[in-house]
C-alpha positions as CSV (number, residue, x, y, z in Angstrom):
1,X,183.2,141.5,33.3
2,X,184.1,144.7,35.3
3,X,185.6,144.9,38.7
4,X,182.2,145.1,40.4
5,X,181.4,141.5,39.3
6,X,184.9,140.1,39.2
7,X,185.3,136.7,41.0
8,X,187.8,138.2,43.5
9,X,185.5,141.1,44.4
10,X,182.4,139.0,44.7
11,X,184.2,136.3,46.7
12,X,185.4,138.9,49.3
13,X,181.9,140.2,49.7
14,X,179.9,137.1,49.9
15,X,181.9,134.3,51.5
16,X,180.3,134.8,54.9
17,X,177.0,135.9,53.5
18,X,176.7,132.8,51.3
19,X,177.6,130.6,54.2
20,X,174.6,131.9,56.2
21,X,172.2,132.2,53.3
22,X,173.0,128.7,52.1
23,X,172.2,127.3,55.6
24,X,169.0,129.3,55.8
25,X,167.8,128.2,52.3
26,X,168.6,124.6,53.0
27,X,166.7,124.7,56.3
28,X,163.6,126.2,54.7
29,X,163.6,123.8,51.9
30,X,164.3,120.9,54.3
31,X,161.2,121.9,56.3
32,X,159.1,121.9,53.1
33,X,160.4,118.4,52.3
34,X,159.5,117.2,55.8
35,X,156.0,118.7,55.5
36,X,155.5,116.9,52.2
37,X,156.4,113.7,54.1
38,X,153.9,114.7,56.8
39,X,151.1,115.0,54.2
40,X,151.9,111.5,52.9
41,X,151.9,110.2,56.6
42,X,155.5,108.8,56.2
43,X,157.7,107.5,59.0
44,X,160.4,109.5,60.7
45,X,163.2,108.0,58.5
46,X,161.3,109.1,55.4
47,X,160.9,112.5,57.0
48,X,164.7,112.8,57.2
49,X,165.2,111.6,53.7
50,X,162.7,114.1,52.2
51,X,164.1,116.9,54.2
52,X,167.7,116.2,53.2
53,X,167.1,115.6,49.5
54,X,164.9,118.7,49.2
55,X,167.3,120.8,51.2
56,X,170.5,120.0,49.3
57,X,169.1,118.9,45.9
58,X,169.1,122.3,44.2
59,X,172.5,123.3,45.5
60,X,174.0,119.9,44.4
61,X,172.8,120.4,40.8
62,X,174.2,123.9,40.8
63,X,177.6,122.9,42.0
64,X,177.8,120.0,39.5
65,X,176.9,122.3,36.6
66,X,179.4,125.0,37.5
67,X,182.2,122.6,38.3
68,X,182.4,123.5,42.0
69,X,182.9,121.0,44.9
70,X,179.4,119.9,46.0
71,X,178.8,122.1,49.0
72,X,177.6,119.6,51.5
73,X,180.0,116.7,50.9
74,X,182.8,118.2,53.1
75,X,180.4,120.1,55.3
76,X,177.9,117.5,56.6
77,X,176.3,120.2,58.8
78,X,173.9,120.9,56.0
79,X,172.5,117.4,56.0
80,X,172.6,117.2,59.8
81,X,170.6,120.4,60.0
82,X,168.1,119.0,57.5
83,X,167.6,116.0,59.8
84,X,167.1,118.2,62.8
85,X,164.5,120.2,60.9
86,X,162.8,116.9,59.9
87,X,162.6,115.9,63.6
88,X,161.2,119.3,64.5
89,X,158.5,119.0,61.8
90,X,157.7,115.5,63.0
91,X,157.1,116.8,66.6
92,X,155.4,120.1,65.9
93,X,153.5,119.7,62.5
94,X,149.8,119.9,62.8
95,X,147.3,118.7,60.2
96,X,145.4,122.0,59.8
97,X,148.4,124.1,58.6
98,X,150.6,121.6,56.8
99,X,149.8,122.5,53.2
100,X,149.7,126.2,53.7
101,X,153.0,126.1,55.6
102,X,154.6,124.0,52.8
103,X,153.5,126.6,50.3
104,X,154.9,129.6,52.2
105,X,158.1,127.8,53.3
106,X,158.6,126.8,49.7
107,X,158.2,130.5,48.6
108,X,160.8,131.6,51.1
109,X,163.2,128.9,50.1
110,X,162.6,129.6,46.4
111,X,163.7,133.2,46.6
112,X,166.6,132.6,49.0
113,X,168.1,129.8,46.9
114,X,167.7,131.8,43.7
115,X,169.8,134.5,45.3
116,X,172.3,132.0,46.7
117,X,172.6,130.1,43.4
118,X,173.2,133.3,41.4
119,X,175.6,134.7,43.9
120,X,177.7,131.6,44.0
121,X,177.8,131.3,40.2
122,X,178.9,134.9,39.9
123,X,181.6,134.5,42.6
124,X,183.1,131.7,40.5
125,X,183.3,133.8,37.3
126,X,180.2,132.4,35.6
127,X,178.7,134.8,33.0
128,X,175.8,136.8,34.5
129,X,173.2,135.3,32.2
130,X,174.3,131.8,33.0
131,X,174.5,132.7,36.7
132,X,170.8,133.7,36.5
133,X,170.0,130.3,35.1
134,X,172.0,128.6,37.9
135,X,169.9,130.6,40.4
136,X,166.7,129.4,38.9
137,X,167.8,125.7,38.7
138,X,169.1,125.9,42.3
139,X,165.8,127.2,43.6
140,X,163.5,124.9,41.7
141,X,165.2,121.5,41.6
142,X,164.8,120.6,45.2
143,X,161.1,121.3,45.1
144,X,160.8,119.1,41.9
145,X,162.5,116.2,43.7
146,X,160.3,116.7,46.8
147,X,157.1,116.6,44.7
148,X,158.1,113.6,42.7
149,X,159.0,111.6,45.7
150,X,155.8,112.6,47.6
151,X,153.6,111.9,44.6
152,X,152.3,115.5,44.7
153,X,151.4,117.6,41.6
154,X,154.5,119.5,40.6
155,X,154.2,123.3,40.7
156,X,156.3,123.5,37.6
157,X,153.5,121.8,35.6
158,X,150.6,123.9,37.0
159,X,151.1,127.2,35.2
160,X,151.2,128.8,38.6
161,X,153.8,131.6,38.9
162,X,156.7,129.6,40.4
163,X,159.8,129.6,38.1
164,X,159.0,133.2,37.2
165,X,159.4,134.2,40.9
166,X,162.8,132.4,41.0
167,X,163.8,134.1,37.7
168,X,162.8,137.5,39.1
169,X,165.0,137.0,42.2
170,X,167.9,135.8,40.2
171,X,167.7,138.5,37.6
172,X,167.3,141.3,40.1
173,X,170.3,140.2,42.1
174,X,172.5,139.8,39.1
175,X,171.3,143.1,37.7
176,X,171.9,145.0,40.9
177,X,175.4,143.5,41.3
178,X,176.2,144.5,37.7
179,X,175.2,148.1,38.6
180,X,177.6,148.0,41.6
181,X,175.1,147.5,44.4
182,X,176.2,146.2,47.8
183,X,175.8,142.5,48.2
184,X,173.3,142.7,51.1
185,X,171.2,145.4,49.4
186,X,171.1,143.3,46.2
187,X,170.3,140.1,48.1
188,X,167.5,141.6,50.2
189,X,165.8,143.4,47.2
190,X,166.1,140.3,45.1
191,X,164.8,138.1,47.9
192,X,161.8,140.2,48.6
193,X,161.0,140.7,45.0
194,X,160.7,136.9,44.5
195,X,158.8,136.4,47.8
196,X,156.3,139.1,47.0
197,X,155.6,137.8,43.5
198,X,155.3,134.2,44.7
199,X,153.1,135.4,47.6
200,X,150.8,137.2,45.2
201,X,150.6,134.0,43.1
202,X,149.6,132.0,46.1
203,X,147.1,134.5,47.5
204,X,145.4,135.5,44.3
205,X,146.0,132.3,42.3
206,X,148.0,134.1,39.6
207,X,148.9,132.2,36.5
208,X,150.7,132.9,33.3
209,X,148.6,132.5,30.2
210,X,148.7,129.0,28.7
211,X,149.3,128.1,25.0
212,X,146.2,128.5,22.9
213,X,146.1,126.5,19.8
214,X,144.5,127.9,16.6
215,X,141.1,126.6,15.5
216,X,142.6,124.6,12.6
217,X,144.8,122.4,14.8
218,X,144.2,118.7,14.6
219,X,143.6,116.7,17.8
220,X,145.6,113.6,18.2
């Protein structure tokens, strides 16, 4: 690992950036969790629970896997902000735009958290390949929890381009950092790459090809 991606170099570049990006990603995912509760007509307490678990779920998994202190335990502001977002959704959500809003907020959170997860892993000296995986897990896990709790079809199982968008953001960020790009340049390019791919998937119903069995396969 060269000096451009050394833990000390990355830590000095991203300490403040990660702080704000982490909050932004948690807020967006918390909103998507609250909207999922709205679709299920849940009460305000469940709104808060959905918002909090969706907002911090992916980051919690990331920190546990890379051996870092879980980011929200000593900084309860993340959970508090998720609860504030839940109240805001409770007050302002309207039936006509709930599902579309959930999709687009999820797309923004997906790309943002992919960048945050990859950046934090790199800053702690994780190998770039593993850091990309951490970015994907960070960005997808909160949405998985949200959909399971809400009883909604999970996007991971729909062949819709979802994990691929997270993988693109993570890989672009890690690749640009390896080439010596400035943190914010790498983060913005990676973020927009993931958002654009996910937006195209939503707008045009893009899907990856599914597995096609040969004609001689036996049905069971």
